[in-house]
C-alpha positions in Angstrom: 108.7 93.9 118.1 105.9 91.7 116.9 106.4 88.3 118.3 102.7 87.7 117.9 100.5 88.3 114.9 96.9 87.8 113.8 95.4 88.3 110.4 91.7 88.4 109.6 90.1 88.5 106.1 86.4 89.6 106.2 84.4 89.0 103.0 81.9 91.8 102.7 80.4 94.0 100.1 81.0 96.9 102.5 84.8 96.5 102.7 85.5 100.0 101.4 83.0 101.7 103.6 84.2 99.9 106.7 87.8 100.6 105.8 87.0 104.4 105.4 85.3 104.3 108.8 88.3 102.7 110.5 91.0 104.8 108.9 90.9 107.8 111.3 90.9 105.5 114.3 93.8 103.4 113.2 95.9 106.2 111.8 95.8 108.1 115.1 96.5 105.0 117.2 99.3 105.5 119.6 100.3 102.1 121.1 103.8 101.1 121.8 103.0 97.4 122.3 101.0 96.7 119.1 100.6 97.8 115.5 97.3 97.5 113.6 97.0 97.8 109.9 93.9 97.4 107.7 93.3 97.4 103.9 90.9 96.3 101.2 91.6 93.5 98.7 89.7 92.8 95.6 86.9 95.3 96.6 85.1 92.7 98.8 87.7 91.7 101.4 88.6 93.8 104.4 92.0 92.6 105.8 93.2 93.4 109.3 96.6 92.6 110.7 97.7 93.1 114.3 101.2 92.6 115.4 102.1 92.8 119.1 105.0 92.3 121.6 103.0 90.0 123.8 99.7 88.0 124.0 98.0 90.5 126.3 98.7 93.4 123.9 97.5 91.3 120.9 94.3 90.5 122.7 93.7 94.1 123.7 94.3 95.3 120.1 92.1 92.6 118.6 89.3 93.4 121.0 89.5 97.1 120.0 89.7 96.7 116.3 87.1 93.9 116.1 84.7 96.1 118.1 85.3 99.0 115.7 84.7 96.8 112.7 81.4 95.6 114.2 80.3 99.1 115.0 81.2 100.3 111.5 79.2 97.5 109.9 76.2 98.1 112.2 76.2 101.8 111.2 76.0 100.8 107.6 72.8 98.8 108.5 71.3 101.9 110.1 72.3 104.1 107.2 70.4 101.8 104.9 67.1 101.9 106.9 64.3 104.0 105.5 63.6 107.2 107.4 60.1 107.4 108.9 58.6 110.8 109.3 
């Protein structure tokens, strides 16, 4: 497997929170054409690695996980907003 690979390192103070949000999605992932792993380094770096059999599978996996990271980060913004009553 894994003829293609992409690694991203995101510098963010929310690395741990985003990782926790992604964990259930990535641990239950069932994809025979790609493998995605994600971890935190030095508390402020979220690292994501995607390995895939082919370019199409790599692109699809990257689209999915980058979208999940974006949503998790946006939810942190919403969480930090004051509640108006």
